[in-house]
Residue, then its C-alpha position, 0 to 999 in steps of 0.5 A: x500500500x502506498x501509505x503503509x509505514x509512511x512518515x508525514x514530515x513535510x507536505x512536499x512528499x504528497x502527490x495531488x492524487x494522494x492529497x485528494x485521497x486523504x481529503x476524501x477519506x477524511x470527509x467519509x470519517x467526519x460523517x461517520x463520527x457525526x453519525x456515531x457509526x463507531x464500528x466503521x471508524x474504530x479500526x484499531x480496536x483489539x490490535x494493541x497499537x500504541x502511539x507516542x505523543x512527544x510534544x516538546x513545545x506547548x500545544x492545544x489543538x494539534x496535541x488534543x486532536x491527535x489524541x482524540x483521533x487516536x482514541x476514536x481509531x481505537x489506539x492507545x497513546x503515551x508520551x509527554x506534553x512539555x519537557x518539565x518532568x522528563x529526562x530532557x531537563x536532565x540533558x537527554x538528546x532527541x536521539x535517545x528520547x526517540x530510542x526509548x519509545x522505539x525500544x518500548x515497541x511503540x508503533x508510531x511517533x507524533x512529535x512537536x519540537x522547537x528545532x527545524x528539521x527535527x521531524x525529518x531526523x526522527x523519521x530517518x532515525x526510527x523504523x516506525x512512522x513519524x508525524x510532524x506536529x510542527x518543527x520549529x519554524x519549518x513545517x506543519x504538514x498535518x495542519x496543512x491537510x486540515x487546512x486544505x480539507x477546510x478550504x475544499x469544504x467551504x468553497x467546494x473546490x481546491x482550484x481557481x480561487x484567491x487566498x490571502x495569507x496574513x500575519x507572520x509569514x516568516x516564522x509561521x510554519x503553517x503558512x510555509x506548508x500551506x504555500x507548498x501545498x497550494x502550489x500543487x493545485x491549478x488556478x490558485x492565486x496567492x495574495x500576501x500581506x505582512x510587515x516587511x520584517x515578516x515577509x514570506x521567505x524568498x525560497x517559498x515565493x520562488x517555489x510558488x511562482x515556479x509552480x504556476x501560482x499567481x502571487x501578489x503582495x499587498x500593502x493593506x490588509x483590508x484591501x487584500x481581504x476584499x479581493x480573496x475567497x479565503x483569508x488565512x490569518x496567522x498569529x504574530x509569534x513573539x516567541x520566535x522573534x529575535x527582536x521584540x521591536x519587530x513584534x510591536x511593529x508587526x502587531x500594529x498593522x496585522x489585526x483583521x477587524x469587523x469593518x474589513x470583514x463587512x467588505x469581503x466577498x459573498x462566500x468569503x471564509x476567514x481561517x486561522x490555525x489558532x491560537x489567537x493571542x488575546x493581547x495582540x489579536x490577529x482577528x478582532x474578538x467581535x468576529x467570533x461566531x460570524x458565519x464567515x469566521x470558519x476557524x472553529x470548524x477548521x480546528x475541528x477538522x483536525x480530528x478526521x484528517x489526523x485519524x485518516x493520517x494515522x490509519x493510513x500509516x498504520x495500515x488500517x486503511x488505504x488498500x483501495x488507493x489507485x492514484x499516482x503515489x509519491x516517488x522521491x525525485x531522481x538525483x543526478x549522481x554523477x558530478x565528475x566530468x572526465x576531460x581530455x588530457x593534453x600534455x604540456x611542458x612544465x611552466x616556469x613563468x608562473x608565480x606558484x611552482x607547479x608539482x614536479x612529480x606526484x600530486x593534485x592541482x585544483x585549478x579554475x576555482x572561485x577566487x579566494x576559496x582556496x584557504x577554505x578548501x585547505x581547511x575542509x581537506x585538512x591539508x595542514x592537519x595531514x602535514x601535506x606540502x601545498x601551495x595556493x593562491x588567487x591569481x590573475x589570468x595571463x591571457x584574460x586581463x582582469x580575470x582572476x581564479x583560485x588554485x590549490x596544489x597538493x604534493x603526493x596526494x590523490x583525492x578520494x571520490x568523497x574528497x572530490x565532492x568536497x572540492x565540488x561543493x566549495x568551488x563548483x566548475x573547477x578542474x582537477x589535474x591528477x599528476x603522476x610522474x610529472x605528467x597529467x594522468x587524469x583531468x576532470x571538471x567538477x559540478x555540485x554533487x546531488x548530496x554532500x554529507x560527512x564533512x566535519x566543517x560543513x554547517x547549515x546557516x540556519x541557526x534553528x536547524x537540528x544539525x547546528x552544533x550549539x543544539x548538541x543533538x549530534x545530527x550530522x549536516x547533509x546538503x542536497x543540490x538545489x541548483x547550479x550553485x545552490x544547496x538545500x539543507x536535507x533537514x530544514x530545507x534552508x537554501x544557500x550558495x554552496x560556499x555558505x555551507x562551511 
């Protein structure tokens, strides 16, 4: 079955067919629950299935709806809410906490954690399904599935509509996941409003536009609300902001008022992932209970959607799925291009003395990256004899390049991937007996890992050394000179990994 034993860590890993299947099943379950047809939805009764609910951060709706979904399904739950009273307070790592619940033969893990990418690490580390209930500012995919369910329930469709996102679009993981999901449906027109310091990350803007989403940025919340079918308002997250002045500026312009509501379209729906901060409300209290305010129904839809998610991964339903299943994209593994070797006499008119016998010459590097490369290749630690510099090209005035020569050393494939990451497009000459035995050009590898000096620039990433979670960084190619953190999806130029 396409869903059996499957993790739900991010919304990227769903086809449109799979999303519609989940939503259709959730609609069936919602009716069954309403009609109390218990035997048709209590599918786990007598199967001794235990789900670990690990909430490192506060939660009301996500935690409770998952627990209710598990109970209605006939499962048992264990775990914790907040780290007070747990061994996390004694310094226990995420890895060891996860190990414990797997050792106790739990059948799945539901986890909320403050570090970006923690859910993907948990999914890779464990042999049981992991459900991401929010990881830092990264993603919240189970929220997105209930959001899609609510939009379709309210509008009757998931195509050809206008939706506005307002509030915290920078740190708000619900908005991040929703933008990715909306990019999978045709005719979606996305409208954005936020304080300039809380704008949607550029990577998500690019993703939406490249997926064919028409995207408009607005300067006035009321004006945007009058132009959309759905407004998805979000809380200004004070706890995730490094600068409190940023919070004060943002909350002053982000409240959706009753006057704004009265100017919206017929059939308009106002959504919010909740909670609404009563001290800095993103929606005026006078709007609660209005027919166009659908966030209560939205929250309630967390039970049927999460029940379906659990049932699918645990193999209780899903045998009748016949659509296109998700398959990870195939990465171009080859990053080494063999070049023709042309023997030339040794040069004596250069500022760096060539290798006379055996070694490696890394040429045509990005300028000023040679010192970085000596560090990641641990040239000094090994005691290698080397020469490096940034040079002017003799035949191209004004052009400069970096070069690194290491005597009596050949590079492994793994080390070549390091060179490719530091300076994609460079050439490598393998010298044996004073002659060029092999000449290659390097491009960015599909995946880079296992390099001690590599570091994700996102300070909230689970791989960062200051969090002491001992998760080794891993990077995936995202473009000609772009890499993406495997865990938190942070985009960066290749040189920023070090």
